[in-house]
N, C-alpha and C positions, 0 to 999 in steps of 0.2 A: 588497516584497510587499504587496499589498493584502488587507486583512482586514475584519473587522466589529467595530465598537465594542461591547464587552460585557465588564463585570467580573464577571458571574455572581452578583451580589448581588440581593437582593430588590428588585423594582421595576425592575431594569435589563432591557434588551432582550437576550434570549438567542436567538440564531438557531440552529436545528438544523443539524447537519452531516450530509452524505451521503457515504457510501463506496460506490463502484461497484468490484466486485471480480471477478476471474477465478476463478469458484468460491469456495472458502474461503480462498484465498490471501491475502486482505486482512484476515483476522482478527487477525493480530499488530499491524496498524495500529489496528484497533478497540480492541484491548486497551491499547495505548499511550495512545489518546485518553481512554478511559474511566478510566485510572489518573490522568491529568493534569487531567481536567475531569470529576469525578464527577457534577456536576449538569447536564451538558450532554445534550440530547436528541440521539441519534445514530441515523440510519437506515443500515442496512447491506444492500446488494443484491448477492448473489452469483450469478453465472450458472453454477450447478452443472451444468445440463443440457448445456451445450456445452464445459465445462472439460476439459482446459486450453486456453483460447484463446490463451494466450501463445506456443504453439508453431505457430500457424496463421498465415495471411496477414495483412497489414496491413488489409485490408478486413474480415476477420472480427473483428479486434481493435477496429476502429472501430465496427462494427455492435453489438457487445456492449456497449461503453462508451456509445454513444449511447442505446441502448435503456435501459440502467440509469440514465444521467443524466436522460433524460426522466421516468422513473418517479419518481426521487427528488425532482425539481423539482415534480412534482405533489403529492407528500407534504409539500412545504414546506421542503425542504432549502435553506439560504441559501448554502452553499458545497459544492462537489463535490470529493472527493478520490478519485483514482484509484489503485488498488493498482499495485504495480510492474509486473506483467505487462501492464497496460492503459495505461501511461504513454505509449505511442507514439500514443494516440488524443487526447492532450491538445490539440495544435493544432487538430484538427478540432472538438472540443467547444467550445473557446474562440471559435471563429468562428461558432458557432450562435446566432442571434438568440434572446434570451430566456433563455439558459442562465446559471444562476448562475456566479460565479467558480469556476474550475476549477484545482486545484492537484495536483502530483505531488511526489515526494521529490527529483526530479532536481536542481533548483537548489540546494536546501538542502544535500543530501549533497555535491554537487560543490564548494560553497563551503567546506565543512569539509574535504573531501579535499584540495583544493588548498592549504589553510592547513596541514593537519597532515602531509602527505607529506614526508618529509625529502629524498628523492632524486628525487622526481617520477616514481616508478614505481608506478602505481595500476592495480588490476584491478577490474572490476565483475563480480560474481556475479549473473546475471539470466537471465530467459527469452529465448529466441531473438528474439521480436518486439521486446523492449526493446533488446537488443543491435543488431539490425539497423536500428533507428530512428536510431542515431547520437546520441541525445539526451545521453547522458553524455559522449561524445567532444567534442561541440560545446560543452557547458557547461564542461567541465574545461579545454579548450584556450583558451577565451575568458578564463578566469581566470588560466591559467598556460600560455602557449603552448608551452613546451618540455616539457610533461608527456607521459609516455608511457602510453598507456592499452591494457590487455589485457583479455580477457574469459574468463569461464569459465561454463559451463552445468552445472547439476546436476540432470539429469532424474530421477534416482532418489531425490531428496529427498522428493518426495510419497509415493511407496509406502513409504519408510522411516518417515515420520511417521505415515501411516495405520496402519501395522502396529505402531506403538509401539517400533520398533527405534532408540531415540535414542542408545543407547551400547552396542550389541552389538559383539562382535568383528568380525562381517562389515561393520558400519556404519563402524567405524574404518578398515577397510582401503579401503572404497569413498571416504570422504572424503579419505584420504591420496592416493589415485590422482587424484582430481579436482584437488587442489591441488599436485600434484607439479610441473606445469609452471611455476606461479607461483613456487614456491620456487626453481626453476632460474633464473628471470628476476630473482631477488632483489627480488620485489615487496615494497614496504614499507608499502602500504596497500591494503586490500580493502574495497570497498563491497559489503555484502550488500543487494542489491536484489531479493530473492526471498523472498516470504513463507513458503514452504515450508521454506526453509533456517533460518528464525529459531529453531525449537526445536533445531537442530543447532549453534547458534552456540557453545556451549562447546566442542564437539568440533572445530569449524572453527578456532577460536582456538588450540586445542592443537596441531593438525596443521600449520597454517601457520607456527607458531613465534613466539616472543616479538619477533622483529625486525620483525614486521608488525602494524600496527594495523588492527583489523577494525571497521568502522562499520555500524551497523544503520540502514538508510535509513528504515524505518518509525518508529523512535524519533525520528530527527532531524526527520522531517516533523511528528510530533505535537508536539515542542518548539517548532518554528517556529509552527505553527498556534495552540498554547496561548498562546505569547508574544504573537502579533499580536491574538488575540481578547481577551486579558485586559489588554493595555497601554493601551487607550483611546486610541492615538495614530494609528491608521489608520482609513480609511473604505472601505467597500465600493464596488467598481466592477464591476457586472455587466453593463454595457451599457444602452443607453437604454431597451430594451424589457423589462428585467427589473425586477419589483416584489418587494421583500422580503416574505416571508411574514409572518403575524401573529406578534406578540411572544409568547414563551413565558417566563413568570417563575418556573417551578418550579425547585427546587433538588435533587430526589432523582434518583438515576441512572435514566435512561430509555433503554434500548437496544431497538431493534426490528431483528431480524436476519431478513431474508427471502431465500430461495434459490429457484431455478426448478426444483429437483428435490431430494428428499431420499431419499439412499440409506441402506441398512441400517447402514453404518459412519460416516455423516456426523456423528452426534451425538458419538460418542466422539472423532472427528478434530477436531471443532470445539472440544471441551474441551482437547485437546493444543495447539491453535493459540492459543486464547483464554486458557488458564490456569486455567479454572474452567468448570463446566457452563454451557451457553448454550443458550437455546431457539431452534431453527430453525423458521421458519414458511414454508410454501409460498406462492409468490405467487398472486394471484387466478386466473390461468388454470390453474394446476396444481390448485388447490382445486375449481375448477368442473369440471375433468375427472374428478376423483375422486368428486364428488357427482352427476355426471351432469346438471349444470345447463347 
């Protein structure tokens, strides 16, 4: 995996990271990166106006990811990370001239799953667009041809998190029903590739049982990015037309979280996904409409 040389020490080049998200779904990834690289400047762009894009067509996913990628490139992001629901757009963004390197959790999570699965019975928890893209099936079978891959969607995860019902009796029943089919298939490893399900991971692990290992794709991607950016062993390759942004040598945490629309419950929802209060900012077009400019 190509990365950017940076040790994060004073005087070193520190390239900002950009996260393009389907609404607030990518905030668990932002949290993982902020915990692992507290001095890194991170730009977050969430398309909350059209979310959830991950349940829509491939064209809608590509449009949302492309617009977010272009915006973060202009802001100086040196690499672009796509949230799980937008991962299907990665081949398109990678082919765009001038786009910084684009990464998703798919390859890193697939590598760990192929290694850790005892019987090769793997399930992927993700949005329909991610499942339909076949990215995980392709990556897993390239690493382990005999592996069997199943999928589960969890559409009620978002409303459960938004309402703060993380461990209510009704939530426990819902999660159990979602995972019932996987238990019948004796799934031995579940990849959680769904940001909205991350706050529910303790309950998911409980309900799927001790025989199944549950992997958090966001955490795996954050580990891989942190390792590559801090190792000093790899160099960026963003295409001939891509020019890295100006160096940033600061060491304090700097996170800018922009969304295309701010709803009345979004601040509290962001806190649940990020783990602490997080300021959400409207993008320029939203601000201009509000001020009448």
